[in-house]
C-alpha positions as CSV (number, residue, x, y, z in Angstrom):
1,M,29.0,-69.3,5.6
2,K,26.7,-68.0,8.5
3,I,27.9,-66.3,11.4
4,A,26.3,-65.6,14.4
5,L,27.0,-63.7,18.0
6,V,26.1,-64.2,21.6
7,I,26.1,-61.5,24.2
8,T,25.3,-61.6,28.0
9,V,24.0,-58.1,28.9
10,K,23.2,-56.6,32.1
11,N,22.3,-52.7,31.8
12,E,24.3,-51.8,28.5
13,V,21.2,-49.9,26.8
14,R,23.9,-47.0,25.8
15,L,25.8,-49.7,23.9
16,L,23.9,-52.8,22.7
17,R,22.1,-51.2,19.8
18,N,25.3,-49.9,18.1
19,N,27.0,-53.0,18.7
20,L,24.1,-55.2,17.0
21,L,24.2,-52.8,14.3
22,Y,27.8,-52.9,13.8
23,H,28.7,-56.4,13.9
24,K,25.7,-56.9,11.3
25,A,27.0,-54.6,8.7
26,I,30.4,-56.6,9.1
27,G,28.8,-59.9,8.6
28,V,27.2,-61.5,11.3
29,D,24.1,-63.2,10.0
30,K,22.1,-63.7,13.4
31,A,22.8,-62.7,17.3
32,F,21.6,-64.4,20.5
33,V,21.5,-61.8,23.0
34,Y,20.7,-63.3,27.0
35,F,19.8,-60.6,29.6
36,D,20.7,-61.2,32.9
37,N,18.7,-59.1,35.2
38,T,18.5,-56.2,33.2
39,T,16.9,-53.1,34.7
40,D,17.3,-50.5,31.7
41,N,15.5,-50.5,28.6
42,G,18.1,-52.6,26.9
43,K,15.2,-54.9,25.5
44,E,12.8,-52.3,24.1
45,S,16.1,-50.8,22.4
46,I,16.7,-53.9,20.0
47,A,13.0,-54.7,19.5
48,D,12.7,-54.3,15.9
49,L,16.3,-55.7,14.8
50,D,14.6,-59.0,13.2
51,F,18.5,-60.9,13.3
52,V,18.3,-61.0,17.2
53,N,16.9,-63.5,19.5
54,T,16.6,-62.1,23.1
55,S,16.1,-64.3,26.0
56,N,16.7,-64.0,29.8
57,S,20.0,-66.1,30.9
58,V,19.6,-69.7,31.0
59,S,18.4,-71.4,34.0
60,A,21.5,-73.6,35.7
61,D,18.4,-76.3,36.0
62,T,18.3,-76.8,32.3
63,Y,22.0,-78.0,31.6
64,V,22.3,-79.4,35.4
65,S,22.6,-83.1,34.0
66,L,25.3,-82.4,31.7
67,P,28.7,-83.1,33.9
68,Y,30.9,-81.1,31.3
69,L,28.9,-78.1,32.7
70,K,28.7,-78.6,35.9
71,K,31.3,-75.6,37.0
72,F,28.7,-73.4,35.5
73,T,25.5,-74.9,36.6
74,S,26.7,-75.1,40.4
75,Q,27.9,-71.6,40.6
76,A,25.6,-70.1,38.5
77,V,24.0,-68.3,41.0
78,E,26.8,-66.3,42.7
79,H,29.0,-65.8,39.5
80,H,27.4,-64.0,36.5
81,T,30.3,-65.9,34.2
82,A,28.7,-68.9,35.0
83,R,25.9,-67.6,33.5
84,Q,27.3,-66.0,30.6
85,C,29.2,-69.7,30.2
86,L,25.7,-71.3,29.9
87,N,24.3,-68.7,27.7
88,T,27.2,-69.4,25.4
89,Y,26.8,-73.1,25.2
90,D,22.8,-72.6,24.5
91,A,23.5,-70.0,21.6
92,Q,26.0,-73.1,20.2
93,L,22.7,-75.4,20.3
94,K,20.7,-72.9,18.5
95,C,23.3,-72.1,16.0
96,K,23.7,-75.9,15.2
97,E,19.8,-76.2,14.9
98,E,20.0,-73.0,12.0
99,G,23.0,-74.2,10.1
100,I,25.5,-71.4,11.8
101,H,28.8,-72.3,11.2
102,W,30.9,-69.7,13.6
103,L,29.8,-68.4,16.7
104,I,31.7,-65.5,18.3
105,S,31.0,-65.0,22.4
106,I,31.8,-61.3,23.2
107,D,30.4,-58.6,25.7
108,A,28.3,-55.5,24.7
109,D,31.3,-53.5,25.1
110,E,33.3,-54.9,22.6
111,L,33.7,-54.7,19.0
112,I,35.2,-57.3,16.7
113,C,37.8,-55.9,14.3
114,T,40.0,-57.8,11.8
115,D,41.5,-55.0,10.1
116,F,42.4,-51.4,11.7
117,Q,41.7,-49.0,8.3
118,N,39.3,-50.7,6.4
119,Q,35.6,-51.9,7.4
120,S,36.0,-55.5,8.8
121,D,34.5,-58.4,6.8
122,L,34.1,-61.3,8.6
123,K,32.8,-63.6,6.1
124,S,36.3,-63.1,4.0
125,F,37.9,-63.4,7.4
126,F,36.5,-66.6,8.3
127,N,37.0,-67.8,4.7
128,T,40.9,-67.7,5.4
129,I,40.9,-70.1,8.3
130,P,41.6,-73.6,7.5
131,N,38.6,-76.2,7.9
132,D,40.4,-78.1,10.6
133,T,40.9,-75.0,13.1
134,E,38.0,-75.1,15.8
135,L,38.4,-71.9,17.2
136,V,39.7,-68.3,16.5
137,D,41.0,-66.6,19.5
138,F,40.6,-62.5,19.0
139,T,43.4,-60.4,21.2
140,T,42.2,-57.9,23.3
141,L,43.1,-53.6,22.8
142,E,41.4,-51.6,24.9
143,V,39.9,-48.1,24.7
144,L,42.1,-45.3,25.9
145,Q,39.9,-43.6,28.0
146,Q,39.9,-39.6,27.1
147,K,36.4,-38.1,27.6
148,E,34.2,-37.6,30.5
149,R,31.4,-38.3,28.3
150,Y,30.9,-39.9,24.5
151,N,27.9,-40.1,22.7
152,N,28.8,-43.1,20.7
153,V,31.8,-44.3,22.1
154,F,32.0,-46.5,19.2
155,A,31.8,-44.0,16.6
156,E,34.0,-41.2,18.6
157,E,37.0,-42.9,19.7
158,S,40.0,-44.5,17.3
159,N,42.7,-45.1,20.1
160,F,43.5,-48.2,21.8
161,K,45.9,-49.6,24.5
162,V,47.8,-52.5,22.8
163,N,50.0,-53.4,26.0
164,K,49.0,-53.6,29.7
165,Q,52.2,-53.2,31.2
166,V,53.7,-50.7,29.4
167,F,52.9,-47.6,31.8
168,F,51.6,-47.4,34.8
169,I,49.4,-44.9,36.8
170,S,48.8,-43.1,40.0
171,I,45.0,-43.8,41.4
172,R,43.7,-42.5,44.5
173,N,42.2,-44.9,47.0
174,P,39.7,-42.7,49.4
175,F,39.5,-45.2,51.9
176,T,43.7,-44.8,52.5
177,K,43.5,-41.3,51.3
178,L,47.0,-43.1,50.0
179,N,48.0,-43.2,46.1
180,Q,48.3,-46.5,44.5
181,K,50.0,-47.2,41.5
182,F,48.6,-49.5,38.7
183,P,48.5,-50.3,35.2
184,W,47.2,-48.3,32.8
185,W,44.9,-51.3,31.3
186,Y,41.6,-51.5,33.4
187,G,40.1,-54.3,31.8
188,Q,40.5,-58.1,30.7
189,T,43.7,-59.1,28.4
190,M,42.6,-62.7,27.9
191,G,40.7,-62.0,24.4
192,K,37.3,-63.6,23.1
193,S,36.9,-66.1,20.6
194,A,34.8,-67.6,17.6
195,I,33.7,-71.2,18.1
196,R,33.6,-73.5,14.8
197,V,29.9,-74.7,15.6
198,D,30.5,-78.8,14.5
199,A,33.2,-78.9,16.5
200,N,32.5,-80.9,20.1
201,I,33.9,-77.5,22.2
202,V,32.2,-76.2,25.0
203,P,33.4,-73.2,27.6
204,H,36.1,-73.4,29.9
205,N,35.5,-69.9,30.9
206,V,34.6,-66.6,29.2
207,H,37.7,-66.5,27.5
208,R,38.9,-70.0,26.8
209,Y,37.0,-73.5,25.6
210,K,38.1,-77.0,25.3
211,H,36.3,-80.1,24.0
212,I,33.6,-82.2,25.9
213,N,36.4,-84.5,26.7
214,G,38.6,-82.0,28.0
215,T,41.2,-81.6,25.4
216,S,42.5,-78.6,23.7
217,P,40.7,-77.7,20.7
218,K,43.1,-76.7,17.4
219,R,43.2,-73.1,17.2
220,V,44.3,-69.8,15.7
221,V,45.3,-66.2,17.1
222,K,44.0,-63.7,14.8
223,G,42.1,-60.6,14.8
224,N,41.1,-58.0,17.6
225,V,38.9,-57.6,20.1
226,L,38.0,-53.9,21.0
227,H,37.3,-53.6,24.9
228,Y,35.3,-50.2,25.3
229,H,35.9,-50.6,29.2
230,A,34.7,-47.7,31.6
231,Y,35.2,-45.5,28.6
232,D,33.6,-42.6,30.2
233,A,32.4,-41.5,33.1
234,K,28.6,-42.9,33.0
235,D,30.2,-46.0,32.0
236,F,32.5,-46.4,34.8
237,I,29.7,-46.1,37.8
238,K,27.6,-48.4,35.5
239,K,29.8,-50.7,35.0
240,F,31.2,-50.9,38.5
241,T,27.3,-50.6,40.0
242,N,26.8,-53.9,38.4
243,F,30.0,-55.1,40.3
244,R,28.3,-54.3,43.3
245,D,27.3,-57.8,44.4
246,R,30.2,-59.8,42.8
247,P,32.4,-61.8,44.8
248,D,36.2,-61.2,45.1
249,V,37.1,-64.2,43.4
250,F,36.3,-65.4,39.8
251,L,34.7,-68.7,38.8
252,S,38.6,-70.1,39.2
253,G,38.8,-69.4,42.8
254,N,41.5,-66.7,41.6
255,K,41.4,-63.2,43.5
256,V,39.6,-60.4,41.5
257,E,42.3,-57.8,40.7
258,D,42.9,-55.2,43.4
259,L,41.7,-52.4,41.2
260,K,38.7,-53.7,40.1
261,L,38.2,-54.5,43.5
262,L,39.0,-50.7,44.6
263,L,37.1,-49.4,42.1
264,R,34.2,-51.8,43.0
265,D,34.0,-50.1,46.4
266,V,34.9,-46.6,45.4
267,V,31.4,-46.9,43.6
268,N,29.2,-48.6,45.8
269,N,30.7,-48.1,49.0
270,S,32.5,-44.6,49.3
271,G,29.8,-42.7,49.9
272,M,30.2,-40.4,46.9
273,S,27.9,-38.7,45.3
274,R,27.2,-39.6,41.3
275,Q,29.0,-35.9,40.9
276,E,32.0,-36.9,43.0
277,L,32.0,-40.3,41.1
278,K,32.2,-38.5,37.6
279,H,35.0,-36.3,39.2
280,Y,37.0,-39.3,40.9
281,F,37.0,-40.8,37.4
282,K,38.0,-37.8,35.5
283,E,40.9,-36.9,38.1
284,N,42.0,-40.7,38.1
285,L,41.3,-42.8,35.0
286,M,40.6,-40.6,32.5
287,F,43.9,-39.5,30.4
288,T,44.8,-36.2,29.9
289,E,46.2,-34.5,26.6
290,K,49.5,-34.8,28.0
291,Q,49.7,-38.2,29.3
292,V,48.2,-39.3,25.8
293,R,51.1,-37.7,23.8
294,K,53.7,-39.8,26.2
295,F,51.4,-42.8,25.6
296,K,52.1,-42.0,21.9
297,K,55.7,-41.8,21.7
298,G,56.2,-44.9,23.6
299,R,58.6,-45.8,26.3
300,K,62.4,-45.2,25.9
301,Y,65.5,-46.9,27.4
302,I,68.5,-44.2,27.2
303,F,67.4,-44.2,23.1
304,I,66.1,-47.1,22.2
305,K,62.3,-47.9,22.0
306,I,61.1,-50.3,24.3
307,N,57.7,-50.5,22.9
308,P,57.6,-48.6,19.6
309,K,53.7,-48.7,19.8
310,P,51.5,-48.6,22.9
311,I,48.7,-47.0,21.3
312,Q,46.9,-48.3,18.1
313,L,44.9,-46.1,15.8
314,V,41.7,-48.0,14.8
315,E,39.9,-45.9,12.0
316,S,37.5,-49.1,11.0
317,V,35.3,-49.0,13.5
318,I,34.6,-44.9,13.3
319,S,34.3,-45.1,9.1
320,T,31.6,-48.2,9.8
321,F,29.7,-45.9,12.0
322,K,29.6,-43.1,9.4
323,Q,28.3,-45.1,6.5
324,L,25.9,-46.7,9.3
325,N,24.5,-43.4,9.9
326,N,24.3,-42.5,6.1
327,S,22.3,-45.2,5.3
328,L,19.4,-44.3,8.1
């Protein structure tokens, strides 16, 4: 069995190499990395990795003749997610040529995890998937933002949020001078997927897939994707700097969440200096030790726990990086 990974990247040099090394260690044979208007030295940082195929994002013209990709080719200039879907489709074709069986599509700030304690083993994981299953959906867990600065967050942080709606926090809106309540979960909740390459599946969006004829593939929900979203102050600034010119609506036409729009404007339009933005992250998005203790207790109604496990401890990723460091 051969397993591949596809990632579309913009300015992820802090994460990219470690992401690829981690997935190689847990069973990925080939990685396809598409650089999307990158301005950092991400390409150079992985140039020595012989299992990685790098290129720039696919031009919409490449697949403009395919009617089932029209949603992406027609909106590729405006929407980075349209380019990401085209890149995933392009990687699918490459996988077919190379005899690869499964293709996992994620971002540079995401890791696949199939075991919370022991090192994930993708070969064994996919061997448990029935032969008629065409898609594996990984459920999202989001990192708990606990430090202003991480060196390698993958190797340092083990606490992850399990449920978006368990807690709400107060975030300052510098434009209105008022505090607003938002869920403690900042990023995507829809998960990511692994595609069986020989199935006739194409992206519906970056989280969902369909057959070329529009029908739904046979799927299972199993394993997790760990999302290291805005994990420290530097990543918060980088992430929403990348969002500067992104539209207020998703590819689907649905409105982007209010929190993402607020943070995009805080980083790009508030007039705050870099140091002030770091302070804003620390005061508004980073969780204190007191909050973390509260989260780990879970919510209660009188004496009954509503959600006994809002935090998941993931030890396997850190142990994988210890092994990687020891092998260097």
